[in-house]
mmCIF file of the N, C-alpha and C atoms, coordinates in Angstrom:
data_MODEL
# 
_entry.id   MODEL 
# 
loop_
_atom_site.group_PDB 
_atom_site.id 
_atom_site.type_symbol 
_atom_site.label_atom_id 
_atom_site.label_alt_id 
_atom_site.label_comp_id 
_atom_site.label_asym_id 
_atom_site.label_entity_id 
_atom_site.label_seq_id 
_atom_site.pdbx_PDB_ins_code 
_atom_site.Cartn_x 
_atom_site.Cartn_y 
_atom_site.Cartn_z 
_atom_site.occupancy 
_atom_site.B_iso_or_equiv 
_atom_site.pdbx_formal_charge 
_atom_site.auth_seq_id 
_atom_site.auth_comp_id 
_atom_site.auth_asym_id 
_atom_site.auth_atom_id 
_atom_site.pdbx_PDB_model_num 
ATOM 1  N N  . MET A 1 1  ? 40.182 0.063  -54.837 1.00 0.00 ? 1  MET A N  1 
ATOM 2  C CA . MET A 1 1  ? 41.449 0.383  -54.150 1.00 0.00 ? 1  MET A CA 1 
ATOM 3  C C  . MET A 1 1  ? 41.378 -0.157 -52.715 1.00 0.00 ? 1  MET A C  1 
ATOM 4  N N  . THR A 1 2  ? 42.453 -0.774 -52.277 1.00 0.00 ? 2  THR A N  1 
ATOM 5  C CA . THR A 1 2  ? 42.451 -1.356 -50.941 1.00 0.00 ? 2  THR A CA 1 
ATOM 6  C C  . THR A 1 2  ? 42.696 -0.294 -49.883 1.00 0.00 ? 2  THR A C  1 
ATOM 7  N N  . THR A 1 3  ? 42.412 -0.648 -48.632 1.00 0.00 ? 3  THR A N  1 
ATOM 8  C CA . THR A 1 3  ? 42.585 0.309  -47.536 1.00 0.00 ? 3  THR A CA 1 
ATOM 9  C C  . THR A 1 3  ? 44.045 0.706  -47.384 1.00 0.00 ? 3  THR A C  1 
ATOM 10 N N  . SER A 1 4  ? 44.958 -0.272 -47.524 1.00 0.00 ? 4  SER A N  1 
ATOM 11 C CA . SER A 1 4  ? 46.377 0.033  -47.353 1.00 0.00 ? 4  SER A CA 1 
ATOM 12 C C  . SER A 1 4  ? 46.846 1.014  -48.423 1.00 0.00 ? 4  SER A C  1 
ATOM 13 N N  . ASN A 1 5  ? 46.300 0.892  -49.645 1.00 0.00 ? 5  ASN A N  1 
ATOM 14 C CA . ASN A 1 5  ? 46.677 1.835  -50.693 1.00 0.00 ? 5  ASN A CA 1 
ATOM 15 C C  . ASN A 1 5  ? 46.196 3.245  -50.348 1.00 0.00 ? 5  ASN A C  1 
ATOM 16 N N  . LYS A 1 6  ? 44.989 3.343  -49.791 1.00 0.00 ? 6  LYS A N  1 
ATOM 17 C CA . LYS A 1 6  ? 44.468 4.662  -49.411 1.00 0.00 ? 6  LYS A CA 1 
ATOM 18 C C  . LYS A 1 6  ? 45.345 5.285  -48.332 1.00 0.00 ? 6  LYS A C  1 
ATOM 19 N N  . ILE A 1 7  ? 45.751 4.467  -47.354 1.00 0.00 ? 7  ILE A N  1 
ATOM 20 C CA . ILE A 1 7  ? 46.601 4.980  -46.274 1.00 0.00 ? 7  ILE A CA 1 
ATOM 21 C C  . ILE A 1 7  ? 47.935 5.447  -46.853 1.00 0.00 ? 7  ILE A C  1 
ATOM 22 N N  . GLY A 1 8  ? 48.497 4.644  -47.765 1.00 0.00 ? 8  GLY A N  1 
ATOM 23 C CA . GLY A 1 8  ? 49.767 5.024  -48.389 1.00 0.00 ? 8  GLY A CA 1 
ATOM 24 C C  . GLY A 1 8  ? 49.646 6.334  -49.147 1.00 0.00 ? 8  GLY A C  1 
ATOM 25 N N  . LEU A 1 9  ? 48.557 6.495  -49.895 1.00 0.00 ? 9  LEU A N  1 
ATOM 26 C CA . LEU A 1 9  ? 48.360 7.739  -50.647 1.00 0.00 ? 9  LEU A CA 1 
ATOM 27 C C  . LEU A 1 9  ? 48.219 8.925  -49.705 1.00 0.00 ? 9  LEU A C  1 
ATOM 28 N N  . THR A 1 10 ? 47.505 8.722  -48.591 1.00 0.00 ? 10 THR A N  1 
ATOM 29 C CA . THR A 1 10 ? 47.323 9.807  -47.626 1.00 0.00 ? 10 THR A CA 1 
ATOM 30 C C  . THR A 1 10 ? 48.660 10.227 -47.039 1.00 0.00 ? 10 THR A C  1 
ATOM 31 N N  . ILE A 1 11 ? 49.494 9.232  -46.686 1.00 0.00 ? 11 ILE A N  1 
ATOM 32 C CA . ILE A 1 11 ? 50.813 9.547  -46.126 1.00 0.00 ? 11 ILE A CA 1 
ATOM 33 C C  . ILE A 1 11 ? 51.655 10.277 -47.167 1.00 0.00 ? 11 ILE A C  1 
ATOM 34 N N  . LEU A 1 12 ? 51.591 9.816  -48.427 1.00 0.00 ? 12 LEU A N  1 
ATOM 35 C CA . LEU A 1 12 ? 52.356 10.481 -49.484 1.00 0.00 ? 12 LEU A CA 1 
ATOM 36 C C  . LEU A 1 12 ? 51.922 11.929 -49.628 1.00 0.00 ? 12 LEU A C  1 
ATOM 37 N N  . LYS A 1 13 ? 50.610 12.165 -49.609 1.00 0.00 ? 13 LYS A N  1 
ATOM 38 C CA . LYS A 1 13 ? 50.113 13.538 -49.732 1.00 0.00 ? 13 LYS A CA 1 
ATOM 39 C C  . LYS A 1 13 ? 50.610 14.394 -48.578 1.00 0.00 ? 13 LYS A C  1 
ATOM 40 N N  . MET A 1 14 ? 50.593 13.826 -47.352 1.00 0.00 ? 14 MET A N  1 
ATOM 41 C CA . MET A 1 14 ? 51.057 14.576 -46.189 1.00 0.00 ? 14 MET A CA 1 
ATOM 42 C C  . MET A 1 14 ? 52.538 14.909 -46.323 1.00 0.00 ? 14 MET A C  1 
ATOM 43 N N  . VAL A 1 15 ? 53.331 13.929 -46.782 1.00 0.00 ? 15 VAL A N  1 
ATOM 44 C CA . VAL A 1 15 ? 54.777 14.145 -46.937 1.00 0.00 ? 15 VAL A CA 1 
ATOM 45 C C  . VAL A 1 15 ? 55.035 15.214 -47.989 1.00 0.00 ? 15 VAL A C  1 
ATOM 46 N N  . PHE A 1 16 ? 54.381 15.096 -49.138 1.00 0.00 ? 16 PHE A N  1 
ATOM 47 C CA . PHE A 1 16 ? 54.584 16.089 -50.196 1.00 0.00 ? 16 PHE A CA 1 
ATOM 48 C C  . PHE A 1 16 ? 54.121 17.465 -49.739 1.00 0.00 ? 16 PHE A C  1 
ATOM 49 N N  . GLY A 1 17 ? 53.022 17.516 -48.979 1.00 0.00 ? 17 GLY A N  1 
ATOM 50 C CA . GLY A 1 17 ? 52.530 18.797 -48.472 1.00 0.00 ? 17 GLY A CA 1 
ATOM 51 C C  . GLY A 1 17 ? 53.528 19.432 -47.528 1.00 0.00 ? 17 GLY A C  1 
ATOM 52 N N  . ALA A 1 18 ? 54.138 18.606 -46.667 1.00 0.00 ? 18 ALA A N  1 
ATOM 53 C CA . ALA A 1 18 ? 55.127 19.131 -45.713 1.00 0.00 ? 18 ALA A CA 1 
ATOM 54 C C  . ALA A 1 18 ? 56.352 19.645 -46.448 1.00 0.00 ? 18 ALA A C  1 
ATOM 55 N N  . ILE A 1 19 ? 56.818 18.890 -47.452 1.00 0.00 ? 19 ILE A N  1 
ATOM 56 C CA . ILE A 1 19 ? 57.992 19.315 -48.221 1.00 0.00 ? 19 ILE A CA 1 
ATOM 57 C C  . ILE A 1 19 ? 57.685 20.615 -48.972 1.00 0.00 ? 19 ILE A C  1 
ATOM 58 N N  . ALA A 1 20 ? 56.501 20.676 -49.572 1.00 0.00 ? 20 ALA A N  1 
ATOM 59 C CA . ALA A 1 20 ? 56.120 21.883 -50.314 1.00 0.00 ? 20 ALA A CA 1 
ATOM 60 C C  . ALA A 1 20 ? 56.057 23.083 -49.379 1.00 0.00 ? 20 ALA A C  1 
ATOM 61 N N  . ALA A 1 21 ? 55.525 22.884 -48.171 1.00 0.00 ? 21 ALA A N  1 
ATOM 62 C CA . ALA A 1 21 ? 55.426 23.980 -47.212 1.00 0.00 ? 21 ALA A CA 1 
ATOM 63 C C  . ALA A 1 21 ? 56.819 24.449 -46.800 1.00 0.00 ? 21 ALA A C  1 
ATOM 64 N N  . LEU A 1 22 ? 57.715 23.492 -46.547 1.00 0.00 ? 22 LEU A N  1 
ATOM 65 C CA . LEU A 1 22 ? 59.080 23.860 -46.157 1.00 0.00 ? 22 LEU A CA 1 
ATOM 66 C C  . LEU A 1 22 ? 59.763 24.637 -47.274 1.00 0.00 ? 22 LEU A C  1 
ATOM 67 N N  . LEU A 1 23 ? 59.630 24.145 -48.511 1.00 0.00 ? 23 LEU A N  1 
ATOM 68 C CA . LEU A 1 23 ? 60.255 24.845 -49.635 1.00 0.00 ? 23 LEU A CA 1 
ATOM 69 C C  . LEU A 1 23 ? 59.661 26.241 -49.792 1.00 0.00 ? 23 LEU A C  1 
ATOM 70 N N  . PHE A 1 24 ? 58.345 26.368 -49.607 1.00 0.00 ? 24 PHE A N  1 
ATOM 71 C CA . PHE A 1 24 ? 57.698 27.672 -49.747 1.00 0.00 ? 24 PHE A CA 1 
ATOM 72 C C  . PHE A 1 24 ? 58.203 28.643 -48.683 1.00 0.00 ? 24 PHE A C  1 
ATOM 73 N N  . VAL A 1 25 ? 58.301 28.148 -47.429 1.00 0.00 ? 25 VAL A N  1 
ATOM 74 C CA . VAL A 1 25 ? 58.789 29.003 -46.345 1.00 0.00 ? 25 VAL A CA 1 
ATOM 75 C C  . VAL A 1 25 ? 60.223 29.434 -46.623 1.00 0.00 ? 25 VAL A C  1 
ATOM 76 N N  . ARG A 1 26 ? 61.067 28.491 -47.067 1.00 0.00 ? 26 ARG A N  1 
ATOM 77 C CA . ARG A 1 26 ? 62.460 28.829 -47.367 1.00 0.00 ? 26 ARG A CA 1 
ATOM 78 C C  . ARG A 1 26 ? 62.523 29.852 -48.492 1.00 0.00 ? 26 ARG A C  1 
ATOM 79 N N  . TRP A 1 27 ? 61.654 29.698 -49.513 1.00 0.00 ? 27 TRP A N  1 
ATOM 80 C CA . TRP A 1 27 ? 61.670 30.633 -50.630 1.00 0.00 ? 27 TRP A CA 1 
ATOM 81 C C  . TRP A 1 27 ? 61.253 32.029 -50.161 1.00 0.00 ? 27 TRP A C  1 
ATOM 82 N N  . VAL A 1 28 ? 60.228 32.085 -49.295 1.00 0.00 ? 28 VAL A N  1 
ATOM 83 C CA . VAL A 1 28 ? 59.761 33.378 -48.793 1.00 0.00 ? 28 VAL A CA 1 
ATOM 84 C C  . VAL A 1 28 ? 60.871 34.046 -47.973 1.00 0.00 ? 28 VAL A C  1 
ATOM 85 N N  . LEU A 1 29 ? 61.516 33.264 -47.101 1.00 0.00 ? 29 LEU A N  1 
ATOM 86 C CA . LEU A 1 29 ? 62.594 33.834 -46.292 1.00 0.00 ? 29 LEU A CA 1 
ATOM 87 C C  . LEU A 1 29 ? 63.727 34.326 -47.183 1.00 0.00 ? 29 LEU A C  1 
ATOM 88 N N  . TRP A 1 30 ? 64.051 33.573 -48.244 1.00 0.00 ? 30 TRP A N  1 
ATOM 89 C CA . TRP A 1 30 ? 65.118 33.971 -49.149 1.00 0.00 ? 30 TRP A CA 1 
ATOM 90 C C  . TRP A 1 30 ? 64.709 35.220 -49.932 1.00 0.00 ? 30 TRP A C  1 
ATOM 91 N N  . ALA A 1 31 ? 63.447 35.259 -50.376 1.00 0.00 ? 31 ALA A N  1 
ATOM 92 C CA . ALA A 1 31 ? 62.977 36.378 -51.196 1.00 0.00 ? 31 ALA A CA 1 
ATOM 93 C C  . ALA A 1 31 ? 62.926 37.666 -50.370 1.00 0.00 ? 31 ALA A C  1 
ATOM 94 N N  . THR A 1 32 ? 62.563 37.534 -49.083 1.00 0.00 ? 32 THR A N  1 
ATOM 95 C CA . THR A 1 32 ? 62.462 38.734 -48.258 1.00 0.00 ? 32 THR A CA 1 
ATOM 96 C C  . THR A 1 32 ? 63.787 39.032 -47.579 1.00 0.00 ? 32 THR A C  1 
ATOM 97 N N  . GLY A 1 33 ? 64.700 38.078 -47.604 1.00 0.00 ? 33 GLY A N  1 
ATOM 98 C CA . GLY A 1 33 ? 66.045 38.050 -47.135 1.00 0.00 ? 33 GLY A CA 1 
ATOM 99 C C  . GLY A 1 33 ? 66.557 39.184 -46.352 1.00 0.00 ? 33 GLY A C  1 
# 
């Protein structure tokens, strides 16, 4: 695997992690509403 592919995968993981965290926070706020 090339270095650029590793960087791309890392960025993708960070983006998905941020989206998952936002969705989780929104769900918690909605659930505790």
